[in-house]
C-alpha positions as CSV (number, residue, x, y, z in Angstrom):
1,M,6.0,31.0,-90.1
2,R,4.2,29.2,-87.2
3,V,3.3,31.1,-84.2
4,V,2.1,29.6,-80.7
5,G,0.4,32.2,-78.7
6,I,-0.1,31.7,-75.0
7,D,-2.7,33.4,-72.5
8,P,-0.9,32.1,-69.2
9,G,-3.1,31.5,-66.2
10,I,-2.9,29.3,-63.3
11,S,-6.6,27.8,-63.6
12,H,-6.7,28.1,-67.5
13,T,-3.6,28.7,-70.0
14,G,-4.9,29.3,-73.5
15,F,-2.9,28.3,-76.5
16,G,-3.3,29.1,-80.2
17,I,-1.2,27.9,-83.2
18,V,-1.4,30.1,-86.3
19,D,0.4,29.7,-89.5
20,T,1.1,32.7,-91.9
21,D,2.5,32.5,-95.4
22,A,4.6,34.8,-97.4
23,R,1.8,37.0,-98.5
24,G,0.5,37.3,-94.8
25,R,-2.5,35.3,-95.0
26,L,-3.3,33.6,-91.5
27,A,-4.6,30.0,-91.0
28,H,-5.8,28.7,-87.8
29,I,-4.3,25.6,-87.0
30,S,-5.2,24.6,-83.4
31,S,-6.3,26.1,-80.0
32,G,-7.4,25.1,-76.8
33,C,-6.9,25.3,-72.8
34,I,-5.0,23.8,-70.3
35,S,-6.9,23.7,-67.1
36,T,-5.8,22.9,-63.6
37,S,-7.8,22.3,-60.6
38,A,-7.6,24.3,-57.4
39,K,-8.0,21.3,-55.5
40,T,-4.4,20.0,-56.9
41,P,-1.4,21.3,-55.2
42,F,0.3,24.3,-56.7
43,I,3.5,22.8,-57.9
44,E,1.5,20.1,-59.5
45,R,-0.4,22.5,-61.2
46,L,2.5,24.3,-62.7
47,S,4.0,21.0,-63.6
48,K,0.9,20.2,-65.5
49,I,1.3,23.4,-67.5
50,H,4.8,22.8,-68.5
51,T,4.1,19.1,-69.5
52,E,1.1,20.3,-71.6
53,L,3.0,23.2,-73.0
54,E,6.1,20.8,-74.0
55,K,3.1,18.5,-75.6
56,V,2.0,21.4,-77.9
57,F,5.4,22.5,-78.9
58,R,6.3,19.2,-80.0
59,E,3.4,18.5,-81.9
60,F,3.3,21.7,-83.6
61,Q,6.8,22.9,-83.8
62,P,6.3,26.5,-83.7
63,D,8.8,28.9,-84.9
64,H,8.1,31.7,-82.4
65,M,6.0,32.2,-79.2
66,A,3.9,35.2,-78.3
67,V,2.6,36.1,-75.0
68,E,1.0,39.2,-73.4
69,Q,3.1,41.2,-71.2
70,V,2.3,41.4,-67.6
71,F,-0.1,43.9,-66.7
72,F,-1.1,45.7,-63.3
73,A,-3.4,43.8,-61.1
74,R,-5.5,44.9,-58.4
75,N,-5.0,41.5,-56.3
76,A,-1.7,40.8,-55.3
77,R,-2.5,37.2,-54.8
78,S,-3.7,36.8,-58.1
79,A,-0.9,38.6,-59.7
80,L,1.6,36.5,-57.9
81,L,-0.1,33.2,-59.4
82,L,-0.2,34.6,-62.6
83,G,3.3,35.6,-62.7
84,Q,4.5,32.2,-61.7
85,A,2.2,30.6,-64.5
86,R,3.7,32.9,-66.9
87,G,7.1,32.0,-65.7
88,V,6.5,28.4,-66.1
89,T,5.3,29.2,-69.9
90,L,8.3,31.4,-70.7
91,L,10.7,28.8,-69.5
92,S,9.0,26.1,-71.3
93,A,9.6,27.8,-74.5
94,A,13.0,28.5,-73.6
95,L,13.9,24.9,-72.8
96,V,12.9,24.0,-76.3
97,G,14.7,26.9,-77.8
98,I,11.6,28.8,-79.1
99,P,12.0,32.7,-79.4
100,V,9.6,34.7,-77.2
101,Y,7.8,37.8,-78.3
102,E,6.0,39.8,-75.9
103,Y,3.1,42.5,-76.5
104,A,1.0,44.7,-74.3
105,A,-2.7,44.3,-74.2
106,T,-3.6,47.2,-75.7
107,T,-0.9,46.5,-78.7
108,I,-2.7,43.0,-79.1
109,K,-6.0,44.6,-79.2
110,Q,-5.0,47.4,-81.6
111,A,-3.8,44.5,-84.1
112,V,-6.7,42.7,-84.0
113,C,-9.5,45.2,-83.6
114,R,-7.8,48.3,-84.7
115,Y,-8.7,49.7,-81.1
116,G,-6.5,49.3,-78.2
117,Q,-9.4,49.4,-75.4
118,A,-11.6,46.8,-77.4
119,G,-13.5,44.4,-75.2
120,K,-13.2,40.7,-74.8
121,Q,-16.1,39.9,-76.7
122,Q,-14.9,42.3,-79.8
123,V,-11.7,40.8,-79.5
124,S,-12.9,37.3,-79.7
125,E,-15.5,38.1,-82.6
126,M,-12.4,39.7,-84.6
127,V,-10.4,36.5,-84.0
128,K,-12.9,34.3,-85.2
129,A,-13.4,36.5,-88.3
130,L,-9.7,36.9,-89.1
131,L,-9.0,33.2,-88.9
132,R,-12.4,32.1,-90.3
133,I,-13.4,30.1,-87.2
134,D,-17.1,29.3,-87.3
135,K,-17.2,27.6,-83.8
136,K,-17.5,29.3,-80.4
137,L,-13.9,29.5,-78.9
138,P,-13.1,29.2,-75.0
139,S,-12.0,32.7,-73.9
140,H,-8.5,31.8,-73.0
141,A,-7.8,30.4,-76.3
142,S,-9.2,33.0,-78.2
143,D,-6.9,35.4,-76.0
144,A,-3.8,33.2,-77.3
145,L,-4.9,33.4,-81.0
146,A,-5.1,37.3,-80.6
147,V,-1.4,37.2,-79.4
148,C,-0.7,35.2,-82.5
149,I,-2.3,37.6,-84.9
150,C,-0.5,40.6,-83.1
151,H,2.8,38.8,-83.7
152,T,2.5,38.0,-87.2
153,H,1.5,41.5,-88.2
154,W,4.3,42.9,-86.2
155,F,6.7,40.2,-87.5
156,Q,5.8,40.7,-91.2
157,T,5.9,44.7,-90.8
158,S,9.3,44.6,-89.1
159,Q,10.9,42.0,-92.0
160,A,9.1,44.2,-94.5
161,R,11.0,47.3,-92.8
162,S,14.0,45.6,-92.7
163,A,14.1,44.5,-96.4
164,S,13.1,48.2,-97.5
165,L,15.8,49.4,-95.5
166,S,18.3,47.0,-97.1
167,R,17.3,47.5,-100.3
168,A,17.6,51.5,-99.7
169,A,21.0,51.1,-98.3
170,G,22.2,49.0,-101.3
171,R,21.5,51.9,-103.5
172,Q,23.2,54.5,-101.6
173,E,26.2,56.2,-103.1
174,P,29.5,54.9,-101.0
175,N,30.9,58.2,-99.0
176,V,34.4,58.9,-100.6
């Protein structure tokens, strides 16, 4: 299964691509950041995010997209800008038919670090360790890869649970 993780933002939208095999082993395929300039008109910035995400989707053909859920922001203007960038991200996936999964920040940190209040540096170091990456990652790319890791753990667990329930249902005596 191939997952694209997205850390949406108007100035920097991070993305990460991770493959996972049947045994749950993770492989880092690619990661990066889509950057826009504050000097560029806002609509053009949103358009660039969409266009660049389309390129990522075409090149890597992900099976799923994972993104962090909206969080509470202290600054209303920042929250609105983030919301619009996030909306473009979700629409970009919907337009090409990629199923989208959303996770709370604490769930992502729990999946990567086993601690829901982990700091950005701790998350980044664990992402690098889990994906066997030896170079420095931009923070937005690291956050996007963390979302990928969270999704692969969740998806594999839910698949295993479904298979287990199906096997158990098959062994039950019919009600007569």
